[in-house]
C-alpha positions in Angstrom: -18.3 5.8 -14.0 -17.2 4.0 -17.3 -13.7 3.8 -18.8 -13.4 1.6 -22.2 -16.8 0.0 -21.4 -15.6 -0.9 -17.8 -17.0 0.7 -14.6 -14.7 2.4 -12.6 -14.7 3.3 -8.8 -15.6 7.1 -8.6 -13.2 9.1 -6.3 -10.6 6.5 -5.8 -6.9 6.6 -6.5 -4.6 3.8 -7.2 -0.8 4.0 -6.6 1.8 2.1 -8.5 5.5 2.0 -7.1 8.1 1.1 -9.6 11.6 0.0 -8.8 13.8 -2.9 -8.0 15.7 -0.6 -5.8 12.6 -0.5 -3.5 12.1 -4.2 -3.4 15.6 -5.0 -2.8 15.7 -2.5 0.1 18.6 -0.3 -1.6 16.1 2.6 -1.4 13.6 3.3 1.6 10.2 3.9 -0.1 8.8 7.3 1.0 6.4 8.3 -1.9 3.5 6.4 -0.9 2.8 8.2 2.6 3.1 11.8 0.6 0.6 10.5 -1.9 -1.8 9.0 0.6 -1.9 12.1 2.5 -2.4 14.5 -0.3 -5.3 12.5 -1.8 -7.0 11.7 1.1 -7.2 15.2 2.2 -8.5 16.2 -1.5 -11.5 13.8 -0.8 -10.1 10.6 -2.7 -9.9 7.2 -1.4 -6.5 5.3 -2.2 -7.8 2.1 -2.7 -5.0 0.2 -3.7 -1.2 0.5 -3.9 1.3 -2.0 -5.7 4.9 -2.0 -5.9 6.5 -3.8 -8.9 9.9 -4.6 -10.3 11.2 -2.8 -13.2 9.8 -5.5 -15.7 8.0 -4.0 -18.5 5.3 -6.8 -18.4 4.6 -6.5 -15.0 4.3 -2.7 -15.0 2.1 -3.0 -18.0 -0.3 -5.5 -16.4 -0.3 -3.2 -13.2 -1.1 0.0 -15.3 -4.0 -1.9 -17.3 -5.6 -3.5 -14.1 -5.6 -0.2 -11.9 -6.5 2.0 -14.7 -9.6 -0.1 -15.6 -10.4 -0.4 -11.8 -10.1 3.0 -10.4 -10.6 6.6 -11.3 -7.0 7.7 -11.5 -3.7 6.0 -11.2 -0.2 7.7 -9.8 2.8 6.1 -10.4 6.2 6.8 -9.2 9.5 5.7 -10.7 11.2 4.3 -13.7 10.9 7.5 -15.9 14.8 8.4 -16.0 17.3 7.8 -18.7 19.1 4.5 -17.7 18.3 1.1 -19.1 15.9 0.1 -16.3 13.9 3.2 -16.8 11.0 1.3 -18.7 7.9 2.8 -17.3 6.9 4.9 -20.1 7.3 2.0 -22.5 5.3 -0.2 -20.5 2.5 2.2 -19.8 2.2 2.7 -23.5 2.2 -1.3 -24.0 -0.5 -1.5 -21.4 -2.8 0.1 -23.7 -1.6 -1.0 -27.2 -0.2 2.4 -27.9 3.2 3.3 -29.7 6.0 5.4 -28.1 7.0 8.4 -29.9 9.2 11.7 -29.4 6.9 14.2 -27.4 8.0 17.7 -29.2 6.9 19.7 -25.9 9.1 17.2 -23.7 11.9 17.2 -26.1 12.1 20.9 -26.3 12.1 21.0 -22.3 14.8 18.6 -22.4 16.9 20.6 -24.8 16.5 23.6 -22.7 17.5 22.1 -19.5 20.5 19.9 -20.7 21.8 22.3 -23.4 24.7 20.8 -25.1 24.6 17.9 -22.6 21.9 16.5 -24.4 22.6 12.9 -25.6 20.7 9.9 -26.7 20.0 8.8 -22.8 18.5 12.2 -22.2 16.6 12.2 -25.5 15.1 8.8 -24.6 13.0 10.6 -21.8 11.1 12.5 -24.5 9.6 9.2 -26.0 6.4 9.0 -24.3 3.3 7.2 -25.0 1.7 8.6 -28.2 -1.5 10.6 -26.9 0.1 11.5 -23.4 -0.1 15.0 -22.2 2.6 17.0 -20.9 2.1 19.8 -18.3 5.5 22.0 -18.3 5.2 24.9 -15.4 7.5 27.1 -14.1 6.8 26.3 -10.4 8.0 22.5 -10.8 11.2 21.2 -11.9 9.9 18.4 -14.2 6.9 18.1 -16.3 3.7 16.3 -15.3 3.2 13.3 -17.8 -0.4 12.2 -17.8 -1.5 9.4 -20.3 -5.3 8.6 -20.1 -6.1 8.3 -16.5 -2.5 7.8 -15.2 0.1 10.5 -13.9 3.3 9.2 -14.3 5.9 10.5 -11.9 9.5 10.4 -11.0 10.5 8.3 -8.0 12.7 10.9 -6.5 10.8 11.9 -3.6 11.6 15.7 -4.0 10.7 15.8 -7.3 7.5 13.8 -6.9 6.2 15.9 -4.0 6.3 19.3 -5.8 3.9 17.5 -8.6 1.2 16.3 -6.4 -0.4 19.6 -5.7 -0.1 20.4 -9.3 -2.2 17.1 -9.9 -4.7 18.0 -7.8 -5.4 21.2 -9.6 -5.8 19.0 -12.7 -8.5 16.6 -11.3 -11.9 17.5 -9.8 -11.7 18.4 -6.2 -14.0 16.3 -4.0 -15.4 16.6 -0.4 -13.0 16.0 2.2 -14.2 12.9 4.3 -15.2 13.3 7.8 -13.8 11.2 10.5 -14.7 11.0 14.4 -12.5 9.1 16.8 -13.4 7.2 20.0 -10.6 6.2 22.5 -11.4 3.2 24.6 -9.7 1.7 27.7 -10.0 -1.8 26.5 -8.5 -4.4 23.8 -9.8 -5.1 20.3 -10.9 -8.7 21.2 -13.3 -8.1 23.8 -15.1 -5.6 21.5 -14.9 -7.4 18.2 -18.6 -8.5 18.2 -19.6 -4.9 19.1 -17.6 -3.2 16.1 -18.9 -5.6 13.7 -22.4 -4.9 14.6 -21.8 -1.2 14.3 -20.4 -1.6 10.9 -23.5 -3.6 9.9 -25.8 -0.9 11.3 -23.9 2.0 9.3 -22.9 0.5 6.1 -22.0 4.1 4.6 -19.4 4.8 7.5 -15.9 2.8 7.4 -15.5 1.7 11.1 -12.1 0.9 11.7 -10.2 -0.1 14.9 -6.7 0.1 16.0 -4.9 -1.4 19.0 -2.5 1.0 20.6 0.4 -0.3 22.6 2.3 1.3 25.4 -0.5 4.2 26.0 -1.4 4.4 29.4 -4.5 6.3 28.7 -6.2 4.0 26.2 -5.8 0.8 24.5 -8.0 1.0 21.3 -8.9 3.8 18.8 -12.1 3.4 17.0 -12.6 5.6 14.0 -15.6 6.6 12.0 -15.1 7.8 8.5 -17.8 8.9 5.9 -18.4 11.4 3.3 -21.4 12.9 5.1 -20.9 14.3 8.7 -24.3 13.4 9.7 -24.1 9.7 9.1 -20.6 10.0 10.9 -22.2 11.5 13.8 -25.0 9.0 14.2 -22.4 6.2 14.0 -20.3 7.7 16.7 -23.6 8.3 18.6 -24.5 4.7 18.5 -21.2 3.6 19.4 -21.2 5.7 22.5 -24.5 4.3 23.4 -23.0 0.8 22.9 -19.7 1.4 25.1 -20.6 4.1 27.6 -22.4 1.8 30.1 -19.0 -0.1 30.2 -17.1 2.6 31.4 -14.4 2.2 28.8 -14.5 5.5 26.7 -11.6 7.6 27.8 -11.8 10.4 24.9 -14.4 11.5 22.2 -13.2 13.5 19.2 -16.1 14.7 17.3 -16.2 14.6 13.4 -13.7 16.8 11.6 -12.9 17.1 8.0 -9.5 15.4 6.9 
């Protein structure tokens, strides 16, 4: 898949969280988990997440790099009416575009704000030239799309309602398959075996996660892949490796996320 002559990773999402308030711990970041869960269940891989300050140059660099690398970018934050809401201008700058009043966005704002419309509110209608605005009755704020970037508000409730709408706008992918193996042994003693499993099953992502404070098992091993058969084969191989040692506590067969 190519974009502007560059090859992008198919079925991948990048997340860009924008806001000084996140990096200074004034606001607890909760949007990333919502985005991760929704896109993973839709069959996409969230391959990178960044958090940047309300600095136009930093935001522009992030948009450009992520847009060139991944199939879609979802940003959260910085599209309000105040002086530090600079995401839209930065997104335009990332691709050498101008900003201008978007007629549809302007009408929407006039309908919402009425006689409370002022210069600060009008500023929210200034979008990158070429941006698409999706206005729907079932969401409180439009979805702004510029190139392969979806530019969303940082307010968690406002963001959450838009995620399902975005998934309707992009191709649905087959959800990944995942199988889990629970072992009564720590990660370190089985690190070599896990490495060998990953080498033998390159199309399956083998992950291991230590579990503290659980009397039943100490390590959870996961097998993720796009094809159930390959996940099954990797899991069967792992069972063959670990069963003789007696450390297998539980096996969860493959299921789609």
